[in-house]
N, C-alpha and C positions, 0 to 999 in steps of 0.2 A: 218485481223479478228478484230472485234470490242472488246474493253475492256469490262470485266464484269461490270465495273463501269458505262458504257454507258447504259446497260440494267437496272441496279438499278435506274439510273437517269430517264430512260424512264418510268419505272413503277411508280416512285414517281410523275413524271410529269403527267402521265395519270390519276393517282388518283386525283391530283390537278384539272385537267380539269373536271373530273367527279364531284368533289365537287362544281365546278362553276355552275353546273346545278341546285343546290339548290337555292331556292328563299325565301326571307323573306317578308311577307306582313302583315300589320296591319289590322285585321278584325273587331275589336271592340275598338273604342276609348273611354276613360273615363269610363270604366266599374268599376273602383275603387274596384278591387278585387285583393288583393296582396298576397293571401295565395296559397293553392294548386290548381292543375288542374287535373281533372279526366274525363274519358269518361264513360257515362252511358250505360246501356244495350240498350237504344233507339238510341245509336249512337250520341247523343248530348254531348256538352261539359259543364262541371260543374266547375265553378270557385269560390273559397272561398275567403272571405276577411279577412285577418289577422287583419288589423287595418290601420288607416290613417298614423300611424308612428309605430316605433318599440316598443313604449310604450303601456301600457294597454289602450284600447279604452274607451272613455267616454260613448259611446252608444253601444248597441248590434250590432254585425256585421251580414252580410248576405252571402248566397250562391246564385249565379246567374246561370241560365240555358241559354246557348247559342245554339240556333237552328242551326244544321249543314246546311251549304249551304246558308241559308238566313241570318244567323248571328243575328237574332232577339234575344233580351235579355229580360228575365223576372226573377223575384225573385222566386227562388225555395224554399228557407227557410230563416227564420229570427230568431234573438234572441240568437246568439252565443256569447260567451265570447272570442272573437277572433276566427277565423276559419282558420285553416291551412290545414294539410293533410286530405284527405277524401277517401272513397272507397265505392263501391257497393258490396253486396254479390250476389250470383248466383240467388237469388230470386228477386233482385231489391231493397232490403232495403239499406238505405243510412246511412253511419257512418261518423261522423264529429268530428275531434279533436278540443278541446277548450283549447288552450295553457294558456290563462289567467284564465280559470275556473277549470283547473286541472281535466278534465273529457272528456269523449267521449259521444256525443249525437247520438241518433238513430232515423231515420225517416222511418216508415214502408211504404210499398207499398200503403197502403190506406191513407197515410198522417198523421198517428198517430205519435206524437212526444214524445220521451222519452229524455228530456234534460239531465238527469243524469244517462244515461244507465250504464256507468262504471266510477267509481270515486276512488275506493280504491287504495291507494299507488301512484297514478299519481301526478306528479308535473307540468311539462310543456310538455304535449304530442304534437307531431307534425305529422310525417308521420304514416300512418296506412294502413295495407293490410290484406285481409283474406288469411289464409294459406290453403294448400291442406287438412289439417285435420279438416277444418271447424272453427277453432279458429281464432282470430284476433290478429295481432301483431302491436305494436305501439312503435315508438321511443320516448324516454323522454330526451329532451335536457338537463335539469337541473341535472337529476339523472344519466346520462350516461349509460342508460340501454335500452334494448328492453323488453317490457312486453308482456305477452301472456294473452289474454282476452277470456274466454270461452263464448259460446253463451248466457249464463245466466248473463253475465256481471262480473263474478268473475275474479280477476286479480292476476297474479303471475309473478315473474321474469323469463324471458326466457334466456337472455344473458346480460352480463355486463362486464365492464373492462375499463382499461385506454385507450384502443384504441378508445373508443367512446368519442369524444370531441364535445359535443352538436350535437348528431346524429339528423339529420333533416329529409331528405327524406327517403322513404322506398318503395321498389318494390320487386317483387317475380318472379322467373323463373318457367318454367313448371314442374320442378322436386322438387320444394319446397324450394330452397335456397332463403334466404332473402338477399337483398343488401341495405345498408344504406350509406348515405354520411354525412360527418361532416360539419356543418356550420363554425366551428372555425378553421379548418386546411385543409379542402378540401380532406381528405382521403375518399376513397370508400372502404367499408368493406363488406365481404361476411360472412353470418352466416348460417351454414348448418342446416338441420332439427334437428340435435342433439345438436344444440347450440354452435358449434365450430366456433370461430370468426377468420378471417384472413384478412389481408390487400390486396386489389387488386391493387390499384394505388392511386396516390395523384394528383389531378388536381391543376393547378396554383392558388395561393391565391392573394388577394389584401393585400398589406402590406403598412406600412407608417403611419397608423392611430393608435389609442390606442390599437386595437387588430386586428389580421389577420382576413380576411373574406374569406371563402372558397366556399363551395357548397350550393346550394339551395335545389332542389329536383332532383329526377332521375326516369327514367322509363326503364323497360326491354322490348325489342322488337326485334324479329328476330335474337336472339343470341347476341345482343349487349345491353349495357347500354348507355343511353343518359342522360347526367348530365349537369345541369345548374351551371355555375360558377358565382354565384350571385355577387361576389366581382369584378372580372375582366370583367364581361359582355360578356361571351362567352358560347358556347354550345359544349360539347365534346362527341365523340363516344368512348366507351371503350369496348374492347373485353374481353373474359373470361380469357385471359392470362395477362390482365392488360395493354395491349398496348392501348394508347389513341390517338385520332385524332381530331383535331379541325375541326368542320364542319360549324360553324357559329359564326360571331362576331369578330370585331376588338378589340384587347386587350385594355382595359382602354378607350374605345370609349366614355363612359359616355354620351350617347344620345340614341335616338331610331329612327334610320334611316333605311328604307326598302331598298331592292334591292338584288343583288346577295349575297348569304349567307356570303361569306368571306369578303365582303365589307360592309355588314350591321353592325349596331351598336346596342348594348343592354345596357340598364341601369337597374341594379338590376334584371336580369332575375331570376325567382324563381320557380314557379310551372311548370311542364312539363308533357304532356301526349301524347301518340302516337295514331294515328288513328288505326282502326282494321287491315288494311293492313300494316301499318307502314310507308307508304309513306309520311305522314304528321305528324309533331310535333307541338303541341299547347303550347305556352309559354306565361306567363304573365310577364309584366315589369312595372317599376315605373319611372315616369318622374324625380322626385327629384334624383339627382346624389349623389355619395359619396363625390363629391367636394363641391357642392353648398348647399346640405341639407342631410347630412349623415343619419339622422334618419327618413326622409320622405319617405312615400310609396304611397301617392296619389298626383296627378292623376295616375291611373294605366290603362294599356291597354292590350288587348289580341292580340297576333300575331301568325302567323303560318309559319313554315318552310316546304316547299314542295319539292318533288323530292328526298327524302331520298332513295327510292328504286333504284335510278340511280347510287348510289355509288357501285363501282365494287365488293365489298365484302359483300354487303347486299343482302340476298336472301329473297325476299318478296313473300308470297303466293298471286297468282293472285286472288284466291278465299279463303276467310277465314270467316266462320260463326260458332261460337261455339255452336249454337243452332240447326243446321241442318247438315245433311250429306253433305260433299263437293261434288259438281258436276263439270263437265268440263265446261270451259268457252264457248266452242262451243254450248253446250246445252242451255246456259242461254242468249246468245246474238246472234241476227240474223241481218245480213246486206245484202242488195240486191239493185241493182245488184252489183256484184264484179267480174271483174272490172266494174267500174262506169265511167260515163262521166260527166254529169252536175248535177246529184243529186243522193244521196244514201238514202235508207230507212232503219231505225234502229228500231228494236223492241226487248224488253226484255221478258224473260220467265215470265209467269203469277205468278210463285212462288216468284218473286222479287217485286210484287206489294206492299207488306207491308213494303218493305225496301226502297221505293222511298222517296225522290228524289235522282237522280244520276246527276252528272255533266259529260257530254259527251265532250270529247276533240278530235280534229283532230291534230295529231302531226307529224311533218316531221322527216326525218332520222337524223337530227341534234338535235332532242329533243325540237324543237320550237313549241309552241302551235299556230296553225293557226286559228282555229275556236273552239267555245264552245257553248253548249246549255244545259239548265237544263231540264232533263226528269222527269216529275212529276208523270207519271204513266207508266204502261207496254204496252201501246198502241203503234202503229207504229208512228215514228217521221221521218221527212224529213230534211236532211241537204244539203244545196246548195253547189255545187262544181264549180260554174260558174267561180270563180276567182282563182281556184286551178290548179297549173301546173301539167302536167302528171308526174306520178312517184309512188313510194311506200310510204305508210303512215300507221300510227297506229291510230286506233279509240280506245279510252280508256274511259270506264264508271267507275266512282268512287264515293263512299261515305264512311263514316267511317267504314262500315261493309264489303264492297266488293270493289274489283278492278278487272274489266274485261277488256280484250283487244282483238282486232282482227286486222289483217293486211288488208289494203285496197289498191287496185290498182286503180289509176285514169288514164284514157286513154287520 
């Protein structure tokens, strides 16, 4: 009979193999946006620029919009006094923290800018999120507090204490708990809707310099927190019990090399946001390292970690749309013939037209992508199978709002 240690080792090894399915890819080079990363209601990625260095910028900084799938970059907004954490409310209004301006700016859906939307009591605001109560919550690094901001811009203290050591990133779970992470010691803290603060875990820090460097930002998705270790250059997955798992980055890699996630390297990973399904994480990084230029943040790049849903304990929704009632994947994607021989025809439900484009992938049983195409509309599309061996495959259509999949048999 096999020892129980064998089964423990097997489970750990299986988890390691699953983590190897994650891939790191640079999608936008030299975007020079070193602050927070968030996903808009349109499914696109919004990346804020803190500054070229950790010091106050000489010129106003920008927020960039990155189109999903095409990765085209445009300026979404300008004129910030440093731009770090940001968020959208349910109506699509945009809120941007200004660490060097001690304020929160608001951009309405019509483009109206309120540069000083909230200013009272703030010192160095960073992460910001809208709560379930409609109020906004923001971390203040200098004051070691989380402030509550009402929709009219009035500010009050929500939580404070010695546990906050430059609270930086902020995210929220579906029941209203807030999660923050400390830049200065890597601690991840939970704050309940009643303002009760407790420590969940502490991610590894970079030590050896004048001060320890811990966490950048974090995001909650599919019952896990995903945290950037800006000091050591790694990405961690943390469950609600505080158990942490490294999912990307070689410790102290001090570079930005793509590839399998556990072999890739990150320099100063900071902002992080999850796609709607949670299969992709978007992270911005900086080329200047803690070794050759500790204070430098430009050039900066946007990268993505794909395959998160392949982790054995991550349960992703195949279909997740906060604006519409969930429907079955069978109803929304049609493939024919199935089994197929030399060609398969793919069409999406017309209700998905407004959510295009989708990336369609043909994946084998080992998780390897064999073919891909971009679906720009809900019309019928043909995928050649001429060079595909007989067997069982998965057809997966994905964008930041949806992930649909169907099994395909090739004869």
